[in-house]
N, C-alpha and C positions, 0 to 999 in steps of 0.2 A: 642500794647501789647494785646495778646490774653486774653480773659476773665478769664480763670483759673489762669493765672499768675498774672493778675491784682488783683484778689481776694486774692491770697496768699500774694502778696506784701503788700496789705492793712492790713494784719494780721501779718506782719513780726515783729520779726525774726521767721522764720520757721525752725524747727529742722528736718534735714534729718537723714539718717542712718549712719552706720559706716562701718568698714571692713567686707568683706565676706570671703575672703580667710583664714584669721586667724581662723575664727570659723569652716570653713569646714575642715581645717587641724586638728583642735582639735577634730573634729567628725570622723576622720579616713581617710581623703583624703590623698593619698600618694603623696610625692613630685614628681612633674612632671606629675601627673594625671590631666586630664581635669575636673575641678570642674563643668563646665556647663553640662557635661554628667550625673552628678548626678541628674539632673532634671528628667531623665528617670529611672535611676537605684536605687536612694536613695531619692525619693521626700520628705520623712518624715524628713530626716536629713537636707535637704535644707530648708524646711518650718520652722524649728526651728530657723533659722537665722533671717528672717524678723519678725517673731513672737516675738523674744526677743527684737528686736529694737522697735517695736510698744509698747510693754509693758514698755520699758525704756523711751518712750516719743517721738519717731519719728513720725512726721506727714506725712513724705514721705519715702517710702521704695523702693529700686530698685529691679530689677529682676536678677536672676543668669544667665545672658546672655552676660556678658562682652566680652567673646571670641567666641560667637556663630555666627560668620560670616563664609561664605563658605571657605575662604582662610585658616583660622585657623582650622576649622573642617576637612578639607581635610587632614591635617597633622595627624589627629587621626582616619582617615578612617570613619568619621561621616558626611560627606557632605550631604549624602542622608537623614540625620535625622535633617537637619537645621530647617525646619518649626516645626517639632515635639518638638525639644529642646526649641526653642523660645516660642512656645505656652505653653509648660509645665512650663517654667519659669514664665510666666505671671500668669498662673493659680495658681501656688504655692504661689506667693506673694499676690495674691488677697485673697486666702483662709486665709493666715496668717494675712493680714491686717484686715479682717472681718469688713470692713466698717469704721474702725477707722483711716485709713491712706490712702493716695493716693499711686498709684503704677506707678513709672516711669521706662520705659524700658532702660536698660543699654547696651551700646555698646562701645567697645574700638577700638584702632587702629588695622590694619590688620597684622602688623609686616613686611609688604613689603614697601620698600623705593622707592619713585618716583625718588629721586635724583640719586639713584644707578641704575635705569632702571629695578628694580625688577618687576615693574608693570606699568600700564598706568592709566591716569585719567579715561578713559572709563571703565576699569576693576573695579577700586575702586568704581565708581558710581554704577555699576551694583551690586557689592557685598554688598554695604551698602543698596541700595534700596531693595534688596532681604530680608535682615534681618529686616529692618524697616517695610516693608509691613507685615511680619509675626508678629512682635510685635504689630503693629497697629490693625491688624485683630483680635488678641487675646484680645485686649481691654485695653491697657495701657492708662494712663491719659496723658502722655507726654513721650518724648524721651530724654535721657541724653547721650551725647558723652563725654567719660571720658578719661583722661590721654593721650591726644593728644600732640604730640611733633612737628609734621610737620603741619604747617599752611595750606599748600595746601591740604593735606589729610583731615584736619579738615573742610576746606571750602567745599570740595566735599561731605563729610559726612553731613554737615548742609543742603546743597541743596537737597540731597536725603531724609533727614528727613523731610524737609519742605513739600515735595511732599505728605506726608501722611495727612497734615492738622493739625497735632498735635503740641503743643508747643514744642520748641526745646531748650535744655540747652547745651551749647558748652563749654567744659572745657579743658584747656591745663595743662601740668605739667611743672612747673618751678623748675628745680633742677640742672642746669648747668651754666657754666661760672664762672668767678672769684668770683662774688658775689652771685652765685646760684640764679640768677634772670632772667635766660633765659631758654628756652626749649633746648633739646638736639640739635635741629637744629638752635639754636641761636636767636630764636624769643623772643622779649621783651614783657612784659605785655601790654604796650601801643600798640605795633604792633598787638598783638593778639586781643585785645579788639576792635580796630578800624576796623580790617579786618572782624572779625566775626560779628560785628554789621552791617557792610555794606552788608555782605552775607545774613543776615536776621534772625540770631538767636534771640530767645526771651529772653534768659538769658545768661550771660557770666560768666565763672567761672574758677576755678583752683582747682586741687586736686592732692594728692600724692606728693612725692618728698621731703618734709621737714615738720618740725613741725609747730605748730600754731603761735609761735612768729614770725617766718620768713614770714608767710603769711599776717601779718598785713600790711607791706609796699607794698607787691604785690597786696593786695586787694585795697589799696589806689591808686596804679598806674593803675590798671584796671579801676577803677572808674573815673580816670582823662581823659580817652579816650572813655568813653561811658556813655550814660544815662540809659542804660538797667540795670535791677536788677542783682545783683552779687551772685554767688553760690560758697562757699568756703568750701573745705573738706581737712584739713591737715592730715598728718600722726600723729601718737602718737610719735612725735619726730623722730630722726634718729635711725635706727636699729644698734645693735651691734651683731657681730657673736659670738655665744656661742655654742660650740660643733657642729659647722657647720650649725647652724640655726640662722635666723634673730630674734633677741629679742628686743622688744621695752620696754625701761625702764621708760618712762614717765608715771606718775601715772594719773588716771582719774582726780583727783583734780588739778594737775598741768596743765593738758590739758584744763580743763574747765575754769580755771581762766583767760586764754588768750582770750576766745571766746567773751566776751564783747568788747574787743579792736578791734577784727575783725569786729564786728557789727558796732562799732563806725567808723571804716574805710570804711564802706559802704555796708557790706554784708547783704542781705535779707534772704539768705538761708545758714545755717551752719550745719556741721556734721563732720564726721571723715573718714579717709581712712585707710591705712595699720596700723594695731596694735590697732586701736580704736574700742574696743569691746562695747557691750551694757552698761557696767559699765561706759564707757566714755560718752555715750549719756545720761545716767541717771544723771551723774554729770553736764553735760551741761544744761539739762532741769532744774535741781535744781538751777543752777547758774543764769540762765536768766529768 
């Protein structure tokens, strides 16, 4: 276990941050617009997000770089700005943290499916390495792979992240199957934890997909297949469509009341994903 992770685990539970997209949409991001591009065009609006989480009690905040890989940026004509966008994302979160929280670099899936032949392992390795090198050079404390559904893609990303020498958090999203306990590609928590542990991740986790009560058994199952620390970030429940927009109706209090059970199930790092605003993190901090 890398020293930073060992230190944090000794102080667990550690509160991370919550949703970013919800706050950026509230700040004027248009549906379909790439929020990561705001690192260059609206840095002050982006900075308000991690700043709000630090003030709410987050000890770790992420960077606004979830989609800042070459494959995704190419769709927006921004591939040439990859390094600039990632560096700006780190700089913004560092400034917002102001020494009161650590900054972990966020990276998500590419959107291309290996099983469909959309890409190759070699291309994915190159794509992830490019983004992780930019985040590492900009000075993040660790790297977080979020919302992964394909275990092969996640493994490729972990190996690319480990090459930076930084701690690596690897998170899958469990939202599919009859019991909503598998990834879109059919991966179980046990399979994910065992595989990602073997690949070399420092922390295993899950984020997005469903609310906190459903992540209690998933956290427990992840822990049954690994001795690594666990990172859990549920949504604020499941969304409902209201006037064409996803609305999360779980209250901060109802969200926070479930967090002690997630910690009891084995989580060392807890936070929120879609719909979980700073009010949710403040309620979690108050609860635990």
